[in-house]
C-alpha positions as a printed NumPy array, in Angstrom:
array([[-15.277,  30.497, -10.908],
       [-11.779,  29.067, -10.271],
       [-10.311,  26.112, -12.07 ],
       [-11.516,  22.848, -10.58 ],
       [ -8.708,  20.791,  -9.136],
       [ -8.718,  17.092,  -8.431],
       [ -7.065,  14.252,  -6.588],
       [ -5.666,  11.592,  -8.907],
       [ -5.415,   8.037,  -7.633],
       [ -2.989,   6.04 ,  -9.768],
       [ -3.469,   2.306,  -9.373],
       [ -7.136,   2.833,  -8.573],
       [ -8.223,  -0.665,  -9.631],
       [ -6.18 ,  -2.428,  -6.925],
       [ -7.277,  -3.381,  -3.433],
       [ -6.069,  -0.176,  -1.757],
       [ -7.069,   1.938,  -4.749],
       [-10.688,   0.818,  -4.749],
       [-11.14 ,   1.616,  -1.078],
       [ -9.299,   4.917,  -1.435],
       [-11.459,   6.027,  -4.367],
       [-14.575,   5.403,  -2.265],
       [-13.066,   7.239,   0.728],
       [-11.915,  10.33 ,  -1.181],
       [-14.948,  10.506,  -3.469],
       [-16.988,  11.208,  -0.342],
       [-14.818,  14.265,   0.359],
       [-14.901,  17.827,  -0.968],
       [-12.506,  17.383,  -3.897],
       [-13.19 ,  15.63 ,  -7.16 ],
       [-11.41 ,  12.341,  -7.821],
       [ -9.804,  10.948, -10.961],
       [ -9.288,   7.175, -10.857],
       [ -6.424,   6.047, -13.096],
       [ -5.447,   2.458, -13.829],
       [ -4.034,   0.326, -16.606],
       [ -7.311,  -1.569, -16.643],
       [-10.557,  -1.534, -14.67 ],
       [-12.698,  -4.408, -13.553],
       [-16.111,  -3.705, -15.155],
       [-17.973,  -4.621, -11.966],
       [-15.877,  -2.197,  -9.913],
       [-16.147,   0.55 , -12.539],
       [-19.94 ,   0.202, -12.51 ],
       [-20.018,   0.894,  -8.761],
       [-18.188,   4.219,  -9.009],
       [-20.227,   7.367,  -8.444],
       [-20.731,   9.48 , -11.582],
       [-18.585,  12.32 , -10.27 ],
       [-15.476,  10.086, -10.271],
       [-13.564,  10.484, -13.518],
       [-12.223,   7.166, -14.804],
       [ -9.067,   7.155, -16.934],
       [ -7.577,   3.978, -18.346],
       [ -3.845,   4.536, -18.844],
       [ -0.56 ,   2.716, -18.297],
       [  2.125,   4.198, -16.032],
       [  4.733,   3.283, -18.651],
       [  2.98 ,   5.404, -21.307],
       [  4.453,   8.883, -20.862],
       [  1.923,  10.623, -23.106],
       [ -1.037,   8.983, -21.397],
       [  0.359,   9.911, -17.984],
       [  0.881,  13.539, -18.984],
       [ -2.756,  13.688, -20.028],
       [ -3.938,  11.938, -16.846],
       [ -2.104,  14.53 , -14.717],
       [ -3.928,  17.527, -16.22 ],
       [ -5.598,  19.703, -13.523],
       [ -4.556,  17.421, -10.667],
       [ -3.68 ,  19.116,  -7.397],
       [ -2.768,  15.875,  -5.627],
       [ -1.349,  12.587,  -6.895],
       [ -1.589,   9.379,  -4.87 ],
       [  0.748,   6.795,  -6.361],
       [ -0.207,   3.168,  -5.675],
       [  1.049,   1.483,  -8.846],
       [  3.34 ,  -1.52 ,  -8.318],
       [  3.784,  -4.862, -10.031],
       [  6.199,  -6.128,  -7.399],
       [  5.509,  -8.22 ,  -4.299],
       [  7.517,  -9.564,  -1.353],
       [  5.887, -12.938,  -1.994],
       [  7.805, -13.229,  -5.269],
       [ 11.024, -13.142,  -3.199],
       [ 14.044, -12.148,  -5.317],
       [ 13.4  , -14.175,  -8.443],
       [ 12.585, -11.13 , -10.589],
       [ 14.994,  -8.441,  -9.374],
       [ 15.849,  -7.173, -12.87 ],
       [ 12.181,  -7.037, -13.839],
       [ 11.446,  -5.184, -10.586],
       [ 13.934,  -2.477, -11.524],
       [ 12.595,  -2.21 , -15.067],
       [  8.902,  -2.227, -14.148],
       [  8.869,  -0.542, -10.728],
       [ 11.667,   2.023, -10.806],
       [ 12.055,   3.382, -14.336],
       [  8.356,   4.213, -14.946],
       [  8.126,   5.784, -11.488],
       [ 10.982,   8.179, -12.278],
       [  9.414,   9.167, -15.595],
       [  6.147,   9.729, -13.78 ],
       [  7.839,  11.945, -11.188],
       [  9.222,  14.083, -14.001],
       [  5.708,  14.389, -15.43 ],
       [  4.363,  15.409, -12.007],
       [  6.976,  18.173, -11.767],
       [  5.995,  19.404, -15.244],
       [  2.311,  19.305, -14.272],
       [  3.037,  21.365, -11.12 ],
       [  1.408,  18.859,  -8.802],
       [  1.   ,  20.373,  -5.326],
       [  1.262,  17.142,  -3.327],
       [  2.638,  13.729,  -4.254],
       [  1.732,  10.851,  -1.937],
       [  3.722,   7.668,  -2.467],
       [  2.737,   4.445,  -0.727],
       [  5.876,   2.547,   0.158],
       [  6.314,  -0.718,   2.059],
       [  6.811,  -0.391,   5.798],
       [  6.943,  -4.165,   5.947],
       [ 10.001,  -4.577,   3.723],
       [ 12.127,  -1.413,   3.445],
       [ 13.676,  -1.737,   6.915],
       [ 14.9  ,  -5.341,   6.693],
       [ 15.679,  -7.211,   9.913],
       [ 14.762,  -4.872,  12.776],
       [ 17.321,  -3.685,  15.285],
       [ 14.503,  -2.508,  17.539],
       [ 10.737,  -2.94 ,  17.793],
       [  8.586,  -1.074,  17.069],
       [ 10.522,   0.321,  14.098],
       [ 10.798,   4.133,  13.833],
       [ 11.331,   5.986,  10.568],
       [ 14.938,   6.681,  11.641],
       [ 15.745,   2.949,  11.607],
       [ 18.301,   1.957,   8.919],
       [ 16.656,   0.782,   5.691],
       [ 18.321,  -2.463,   4.57 ],
       [ 15.755,  -4.5  ,   2.598],
       [ 16.084,  -8.249,   2.177],
       [ 13.742,  -8.405,  -0.812],
       [ 13.782,  -6.88 ,  -4.269],
       [ 10.295,  -5.549,  -3.542],
       [ 11.574,  -3.605,  -0.547],
       [ 14.641,  -2.418,  -2.446],
       [ 12.63 ,  -1.002,  -5.354],
       [ 10.303,   0.774,  -2.923],
       [ 13.29 ,   2.287,  -1.146],
       [ 14.923,   3.397,  -4.401],
       [ 11.69 ,   5.069,  -5.51 ],
       [ 11.44 ,   6.775,  -2.1  ],
       [ 14.9  ,   8.236,  -2.715],
       [ 13.897,   9.519,  -6.142],
       [ 10.734,  11.043,  -4.662],
       [ 12.86 ,  12.841,  -2.07 ],
       [ 15.365,  13.999,  -4.693],
       [ 12.662,  15.423,  -6.947],
       [ 11.04 ,  17.01 ,  -3.931],
       [ 14.25 ,  18.793,  -2.938],
       [ 15.475,  19.731,  -6.41 ],
       [ 12.206,  20.646,  -8.087],
       [  9.957,  21.746,  -5.245],
       [  7.603,  18.771,  -5.533],
       [  5.887,  18.573,  -2.135],
       [  5.679,  14.895,  -1.237],
       [  4.619,  12.513,   1.505],
       [  5.986,   8.972,   1.664],
       [  3.811,   6.574,   3.637],
       [  5.529,   3.369,   4.731],
       [  2.529,   1.105,   5.068],
       [  2.243,  -2.101,   7.114],
       [  0.246,  -5.14 ,   5.898],
       [ -3.187,  -3.857,   4.855],
       [ -6.195,  -6.148,   4.903],
       [ -9.943,  -5.848,   4.449],
       [-12.971,  -6.727,   2.333],
       [-12.324,  -7.27 ,  -1.356],
       [ -8.658,  -8.193,  -0.999],
       [ -7.657, -11.001,  -3.338],
       [ -4.561, -13.172,  -3.256],
       [ -2.248, -12.091,  -6.046],
       [  1.5  , -12.025,  -6.638],
       [  2.085, -13.962,  -3.434],
       [  0.738, -11.093,  -1.326],
       [ -1.953, -10.962,   1.34 ],
       [ -1.967, -13.538,   4.137],
       [ -5.695, -13.534,   4.865],
       [ -6.887, -13.926,   1.242],
       [ -4.195, -16.584,   0.763],
       [ -5.653, -18.57 ,   3.661],
       [ -9.171, -18.268,   2.305],
       [ -8.138, -19.204,  -1.234],
       [ -6.229, -22.305,  -0.166],
       [ -9.093, -23.424,   2.063],
       [-11.702, -22.836,  -0.671],
       [ -9.625, -24.949,  -3.058],
       [ -9.436, -27.786,  -0.538],
       [ -5.686, -27.278,  -0.168],
       [ -3.717, -27.121,   3.079],
       [ -2.454, -23.766,   4.296],
       [  1.305, -23.419,   3.834],
       [  3.066, -22.375,   7.024],
       [  6.202, -20.407,   6.099],
       [  9.064, -20.194,   8.617],
       [  7.035, -22.135,  11.169],
       [  4.398, -19.404,  11.423],
       [  6.579, -17.611,  13.99 ],
       [  7.154, -14.41 ,  12.005],
       [  5.578, -11.307,  13.551],
       [  3.756,  -8.824,  11.356],
       [  1.824,  -5.553,  11.668],
       [ -1.688,  -5.731,  10.173],
       [ -3.651,  -2.57 ,   9.34 ],
       [ -7.348,  -2.494,   8.455],
       [ -8.016,  -0.853,   5.098],
       [-10.333,   1.891,   6.392],
       [ -7.618,   3.057,   8.768],
       [ -5.165,   3.156,   5.881],
       [ -7.451,   5.259,   3.679],
       [ -7.991,   7.635,   6.612],
       [ -4.208,   7.988,   6.889],
       [ -3.879,   8.754,   3.174],
       [ -6.635,  11.379,   3.441],
       [ -4.841,  12.922,   6.415],
       [ -1.534,  12.961,   4.527],
       [ -3.19 ,  14.934,   1.736],
       [ -4.657,  17.494,   4.129],
       [ -1.833,  17.949,   6.65 ],
       [  0.655,  20.766,   5.955],
       [  3.014,  19.243,   8.545],
       [  3.34 ,  16.037,   6.507],
       [  5.02 ,  17.729,   3.533],
       [  8.485,  16.372,   2.704],
       [  8.218,  13.673,   5.357],
       [  8.386,   9.876,   5.435],
       [  5.808,   8.419,   7.821],
       [  5.048,   4.921,   9.087],
       [  1.415,   3.849,   8.837],
       [  0.535,   0.671,  10.711],
       [ -1.353,  -0.645,  13.704],
       [  1.662,  -0.382,  16.01 ],
       [  0.949,  -3.947,  17.148],
       [  2.604,  -7.212,  16.137],
       [  0.995, -10.614,  15.615],
       [  2.521, -13.997,  14.896],
       [  1.429, -15.464,  11.579],
       [  0.198, -18.554,  13.427],
       [ -1.951, -16.373,  15.695],
       [ -3.521, -14.739,  12.622],
       [ -4.292, -18.154,  11.132],
       [ -5.942, -19.253,  14.37 ],
       [ -7.933, -16.001,  14.583],
       [ -9.291, -16.538,  11.054],
       [-10.219, -20.111,  11.986],
       [-11.996, -18.886,  15.128],
       [-14.072, -16.29 ,  13.249],
       [-15.021, -18.807,  10.538],
       [-15.571, -21.639,  12.992],
       [-13.423, -23.908,  10.813],
       [ -9.958, -25.406,  11.073],
       [ -7.607, -25.309,   8.102],
       [ -5.492, -28.239,   7.001],
       [ -1.838, -27.229,   7.237],
       [  1.493, -28.091,   5.655],
       [  5.063, -27.011,   6.219],
       [  5.951, -24.318,   3.676],
       [  9.651, -24.374,   4.515],
       [ 11.919, -21.365,   5.   ],
       [ 12.017, -18.092,   3.079],
       [ 15.202, -16.085,   3.519],
       [ 13.765, -12.871,   2.062],
       [ 11.269, -12.616,   4.947],
       [ 12.203, -10.702,   8.104],
       [ 11.583, -12.317,  11.478],
       [  9.504,  -9.433,  12.796],
       [  8.039,  -6.151,  11.609],
       [  6.036,  -3.788,  13.788],
       [  5.935,  -0.098,  12.906],
       [  6.289,   2.786,  15.343],
       [  3.401,   5.104,  14.432],
       [  4.224,   7.986,  16.778],
       [  5.094,  10.29 ,  13.879],
       [  1.774,   9.568,  12.13 ],
       [ -0.04 ,  10.557,  15.313],
       [  1.998,  13.747,  15.64 ],
       [  2.022,  14.922,  12.002],
       [ -1.272,  13.552,  10.692],
       [ -3.391,  13.557,  13.828],
       [ -4.134,   9.964,  12.874],
       [ -4.404,   6.729,  14.807],
       [ -5.9  ,   3.394,  13.747],
       [ -9.456,   3.018,  15.021],
       [-10.273,  -0.563,  14.018],
       [ -9.087,  -3.441,  16.174],
       [ -7.576,  -6.425,  14.409],
       [-10.434,  -8.711,  15.435],
       [-13.114,  -6.249,  14.33 ],
       [-11.316,  -5.722,  11.022],
       [-11.092,  -9.476,  10.577],
       [-14.819,  -9.878,  11.212],
       [-15.622,  -7.184,   8.629],
       [-13.232,  -8.774,   6.139],
       [-14.664, -12.275,   6.446],
       [-18.193, -10.907,   6.366],
       [-17.446,  -8.877,   3.217]])
């Protein structure tokens, strides 16, 4: 019998991580879920064949141990957020670049066969010169969050070229779905629900005119699974989004329509670190991954508000 290999999901306790663990655990390969901490309720729902490892990305020894026997690494760990704007740029570099580089070195030493890094398609490009935005578009972030993601992308590419670490960078749009909570100023839909539940008015930033690309979580986990399986995706950077843009105000009104309630609103002022529009061109994902989103925005919204 050959040595059993596994897929390691780092950042497994987060919104994307939880859904991805469930998606990949249903597949043929074993899954190791790694996170700095685990919510006990979530951990109790995991199937017994999922190996749970509690370890911090900044702990080099713990990471080396967590990488043992992994064929694939999916890296989701991030403490940054575009919602924090640029108030913590130095902390972003310390917490979201340095540990990532150490981790890449550990992955090279562990002879990982595929490294999947989830980057931010919503922030790495900056103000768009064209819509939808292809992967060849210049990357000029306006936020520290986007800048740290871009810097890590460059390190991933460098380690891939110099050390033969096969990688896939996925530039992901704005994911949403059941179980998403509002944290670090991130996640429009949970932010709306939280403010409403607290009896507070919804803050409308930049007049609600900004255009964003929203991707349902099941479509995202399908894209990650495809990026693991596709030989053509190796050493590539790929946009993963819906390919459609929606005004923030239209999203607010859609949530109100599904709930049958109207939110109180207040002017949230301007935010210079936000781009006016972001819609990703997903042609390359279709070509290399054989993937396309299957869930309409409205259906995803219904599932989210139901869940």
